C-alpha positions in Angstrom: 0.0 0.0 0.0 1.2 3.5 -0.7 0.2 6.9 0.7 -2.3 8.5 -1.6 -2.7 12.0 -3.0 -5.3 14.6 -2.2 -7.9 13.2 -4.6 -7.6 9.9 -2.9 -8.7 11.5 0.4 -11.9 12.9 -1.0 -14.8 11.9 1.3 -17.2 11.5 -1.6 -15.1 9.0 -3.4 -15.9 5.3 -3.1 -13.3 3.7 -5.3 -9.6 3.0 -4.7 -7.0 4.9 -6.8 -5.7 2.7 -9.7 -2.1 3.4 -8.6 -2.6 1.3 -5.5 -1.7 -2.3 -6.2 -2.9 -5.4 -4.4 0.5 -7.1 -4.7 2.2 -5.7 -1.5 -0.8 -6.6 0.7 -1.1 -10.1 -1.0 2.6 -10.7 -0.4 2.5 -9.7 3.2 -0.6 -11.8 3.7 1.1 -14.9 2.2 4.3 -14.3 4.3 2.2 -14.0 7.5 0.1 -17.1 6.9 3.0 -19.3 5.6 5.3 -18.2 8.5 2.7 -18.9 11.1 1.8 -22.3 9.6 5.5 -23.3 9.6 5.9 -22.1 13.2 2.9 -24.2 14.2 4.3 -27.3 12.5 7.6 -26.8 14.4 5.8 -26.3 17.7 3.7 -29.5 17.3 6.7 -31.5 16.2 8.4 -30.3 19.3 5.4 -31.4 21.3 5.4 -34.8 19.7 9.1 -35.4 20.2 9.3 -34.0 23.7 8.3 -35.8 26.9 7.4 -32.6 28.6 6.1 -29.4 26.9 7.1 -26.3 28.8 4.6 -23.5 29.8 6.7 -21.2 27.7 6.0 -23.2 24.5 2.3 -23.2 25.3 2.5 -19.4 25.4 4.5 -19.3 22.1 1.8 -21.5 20.5 -0.9 -19.2 21.7 0.9 -16.2 20.2 1.4 -17.9 16.9 -2.3 -19.0 16.8 -3.4 -15.4 17.6 -1.2 -13.9 14.9 -2.5 -16.5 12.4 -6.2 -15.9 13.2 -5.6 -12.1 13.0 -4.2 -12.5 9.5 -6.9 -14.9 8.3 -9.7 -12.6 9.6 -8.4 -9.1 8.7 -6.3 -9.5 5.6 -9.1 -11.0 3.3 -11.1 -7.8 4.0 -8.2 -5.7 2.6 -7.7 -8.0 -0.4 -11.5 -7.8 -1.1 -11.2 -4.0 -1.2 -8.4 -4.2 -3.8 -10.2 -6.8 -5.9 -13.5 -4.9 -6.1 -11.6 -1.5 -6.2 -14.0 -0.3 -3.5 -13.1 1.6 -0.4 -13.8 0.2 3.1 -17.2 1.6 4.0 -17.7 3.9 7.0 -19.8 2.9 9.8 -20.2 -0.8 10.8 -17.6 -2.2 8.3 -15.0 0.3 9.4 -15.7 -0.2 13.1 -15.5 -3.9 12.8 -12.2 -3.7 10.9 -10.7 -1.2 13.4 -11.9 -3.2 16.4 -10.4 -6.4 15.1 -7.1 -4.7 14.5 -7.0 -3.5 18.1 -8.3 -6.8 19.5 -5.6 -9.0 17.9 -2.9 -6.4 18.6 -3.7 -6.3 22.3 -4.0 -10.1 22.5 -0.4 -10.4 21.1 0.9 -7.8 23.5 -0.6 -9.5 26.6 0.6 -12.9 25.5 4.1 -11.5 25.1 3.9 -10.0 28.6 2.8 -13.4 29.9 5.9 -15.0 28.3 8.1 -12.4 30.0 6.5 -13.0 33.4 6.8 -16.8 32.8 10.5 -16.5 32.2 10.9 -14.2 35.2 9.1 -16.6 37.5 10.9 -19.8 36.3 14.4 -18.3 36.7 14.0 -15.7 39.5 11.4 -17.5 41.6 11.7 -21.3 40.8 10.0 -22.5 44.0 6.9 -20.4 43.4 6.9 -21.3 39.7 7.0 -25.1 40.5 4.1 -24.9 42.9 1.8 -22.4 41.2 2.5 -22.3 37.4 1.4 -25.1 35.1 0.0 -25.6 31.6 -3.6 -25.8 32.8 -3.5 -22.5 34.5 -1.8 -20.8 31.6 -4.5 -22.2 29.2 -7.1 -20.7 31.5 -5.4 -17.3 31.1 -6.1 -17.0 27.4 -9.9 -16.5 27.7 -9.2 -13.6 30.2 -6.8 -12.0 27.7 -9.3 -12.3 24.9 -12.2 -11.0 27.0 -10.2 -7.9 28.2 -9.1 -7.2 24.6 -12.6 -7.5 23.3 -14.0 -5.1 25.9 -11.2 -2.6 25.2 -11.7 -2.6 21.5 -15.4 -2.1 21.9 -15.1 1.0 24.1 -15.5 3.5 21.2 -18.6 1.7 20.1 -20.0 1.7 23.6 -19.1 5.2 24.7 -19.6 7.1 21.4 -17.6 9.3 19.1 -16.8 11.8 21.9 -14.6 9.2 23.5 -13.1 7.8 20.4 -13.8 6.2 17.0 -12.3 4.2 14.2 -11.5 5.9 10.9 -10.3 4.8 7.5 -6.6 5.3 6.5 -5.2 5.7 3.0 -5.6 4.0 0.6 -9.0 3.5 2.5 -8.6 -0.3 2.5 -8.4 -0.5 6.3 -9.5 1.3 9.5 -7.9 2.0 12.9 -8.2 4.3 15.9 -8.6 8.0 15.1 -5.7 9.9 16.7 -6.7 13.5 16.3 -9.0 15.8 18.4 -11.8 15.7 19.3 -11.7 11.8 19.3 -8.3 11.5 21.0 -9.3 10.2 24.4 -9.4 6.5 23.3 -6.2 6.8 21.3 -4.4 8.3 24.4 -5.8 5.4 26.5 -4.6 2.9 24.0 -1.1 4.5 23.8 -0.8 4.6 27.6 -1.8 0.9 27.8 0.7 0.0 25.0 3.5 2.1 26.7 2.8 0.4 30.0 3.0 -3.1 28.4 6.3 -2.2 26.7 7.9 -1.0 30.0 6.7 -4.1 31.9 8.0 -6.5 29.2 11.4 -4.7 29.1 11.6 -4.7 32.9 10.9 -8.4 33.2 13.4 -9.3 30.5 16.1 -7.2 32.1 15.4 -9.0 35.4 15.7 -12.4 33.7 19.0 -11.4 32.2 20.4 -10.3 35.5 19.2 -13.5 37.2 20.9 -15.7 34.4 24.2 -13.9 34.9 24.0 -14.5 38.6 23.3 -18.2 38.0 26.2 -18.4 35.7 28.6 -16.8 38.2 27.4 -19.2 40.9 27.9 -22.2 38.7 31.3 -21.0 37.7 32.4 -20.6 41.3 31.2 -24.2 42.0 33.2 -25.5 39.1 36.3 -23.7 40.3 36.0 -25.4 43.7 35.8 -28.8 41.9 38.7 -28.1 39.5 40.9 -30.7 41.2 38.7 -33.6 40.3 39.4 -35.7 37.2 37.7 -34.4 34.1 37.1 -30.9 35.5 38.6 -29.2 32.5 36.2 -31.0 30.1 33.3 -30.2 32.3 34.2 -26.6 32.5 34.5 -26.4 28.7 30.9 -27.5 28.1 29.1 -26.5 31.2 28.4 -22.8 30.5 25.3 -23.5 28.4 24.4 -27.1 29.3 23.2 -26.2 32.8 20.7 -23.5 31.7 20.3 -24.3 28.0 16.5 -24.2 28.1 16.4 -20.9 30.0 18.8 -19.3 27.6 16.8 -20.5 24.6 13.6 -19.0 26.1 15.4 -15.7 27.0 16.9 -15.3 23.5 13.6 -16.0 21.7 11.7 -13.7 24.1 14.3 -10.9 23.7 14.2 -11.1 19.9 10.4 -11.0 19.8 10.4 -8.2 22.3 12.8 -6.1 20.3 10.6 -6.5 17.2 7.5 -5.7 19.3 9.1 -2.5 20.6 10.2 -1.4 17.1 6.7 -2.0 15.7 4.7 -0.6 18.7 6.6 2.5 19.8 5.8 4.6 16.7 2.0 4.1 17.2 2.4 5.0 20.9 4.3 8.2 20.1 1.8 9.1 17.4 -1.2 8.8 19.8 0.3 11.4 22.1 1.2 13.7 19.2 -2.2 13.4 17.7 -3.9 14.3 21.0 -2.6 17.8 20.5 -3.6 18.2 16.9 -7.0 18.8 15.2 -6.1 18.4 11.4 -5.1 15.3 9.5 -2.0 17.0 8.0 0.2 14.3 9.5 -1.9 11.3 8.3 1.1 10.0 6.4 3.1 9.7 9.6 0.1 8.0 11.3 -0.1 5.6 8.4 3.6 4.7 8.6 3.3 4.0 12.4 0.2 1.8 11.8 2.1 -0.1 9.1 4.9 -0.8 11.6 2.4 -2.2 14.0 0.8 -4.5 11.3 4.2 -5.9 10.4 4.7 -7.3 13.9 2.4 -10.4 13.4 4.2 -11.1 10.1 7.8 -11.0 11.5 7.2 -12.9 14.7 6.7 -16.4 13.3 9.7 -16.0 11.0 11.9 -15.0 14.0 10.8 -18.2 15.7 11.5 -20.3 12.6 15.0 -18.8 12.3 15.6 -19.2 16.0 14.7 -22.9 15.9 17.6 -23.6 13.5 20.6 -25.3 15.2 23.0 -22.8 13.7 21.3 -19.8 15.2 20.9 -21.4 18.6 24.5 -22.4 18.7 25.5 -18.8 17.8 23.2 -17.5 20.5 24.7 -19.9 23.2 28.3 -18.9 22.1 27.4 -15.2 22.4 25.9 -15.7 25.8 28.9 -17.7 27.0 31.3 -15.0 25.7 29.3 -12.3 27.5 29.3 -14.2 30.8 33.1 -15.0 30.4 33.8 -11.3 29.8 31.8 -10.2 32.8 33.5 -12.9 35.0 37.0 -11.9 33.8 36.2 -8.3 34.5 35.1 -9.1 38.0 38.2 -11.2 38.7 40.5 -8.4 37.4 38.8 -6.0 39.8 39.4 -8.4 42.7 43.0 -9.6 42.1 45.0 -6.5 42.9 44.2 -6.8 46.6 45.6 -10.4 46.9 49.3 -9.7 46.6 49.0 -6.9 49.1 47.4 -9.3 51.6 50.1 -11.9 51.1 52.8 -9.2 51.7 51.1 -8.2 55.0 51.0 -11.9 56.1 54.7 -12.3 55.3 55.6 -9.2 57.3 
């Protein structure tokens, strides 16, 4: 899709400009569907080959299913507009499209937050995690996520245009939240919710990284104490990632998806606050660009998971993690060593 000219924005026009091609939307739709289907095949093969499926993979499966359903429900409406060369109609059709966009976007955000919390609990609070977190409870969480997202996306329809509304965006094949006055209250609420989710996800991920580094340092100290035993050198060479391989895998995958989520979500969050101070639609091109970033998230996520599941990428990720931990450990040792010769001189005196 491309940003249209002034004639394209005429309110009396019902057809799409001939310069707008269906090809980009069709390619993105195909990439999204194929990527999610491949990701689901990998997940179910993992379930078949594994004796125990972790809670984290249940959440990843839920995220992939949500992205896939979003593509299958929303994208055909866009393709139909291009095929018939008719704009998306105002009123019920536009409201349904915009509400579905918000619904699936929020569901994905909350599932990503649940993945971050799961990692944080499993690594930082393992006893609580073992006693209170299981697959059945996680599966029960999905209906609450869907229900909250459904209620939130219905707020403009319940509270009226004064609170917020959905509007068409160029080339008028899709609708989303209106970001300008006097319909800005809902967009600001949505931006605040998105911003809070971003901060929470980043905070939990940083906490997980710190916990993993502490676990690595502790295991390294234990190996140093056992260095006199036979085979200690071989154990030390392979232990950095064997002890916490699953946790590292989860953290790396979550970090990659989170980075993409932030890149795709921050522009919309920023635009909602900027739009709250504006009345005209002079910056609609910037709003459209931010919304396109958001729509790309569900396309990229499954391909990130597919690439991550390759043995080469996971090996590189483990090596990078080991190098980071070794560097931090070496830095800590170098900071502590200068005092030891001085202590030995004092004892000799």
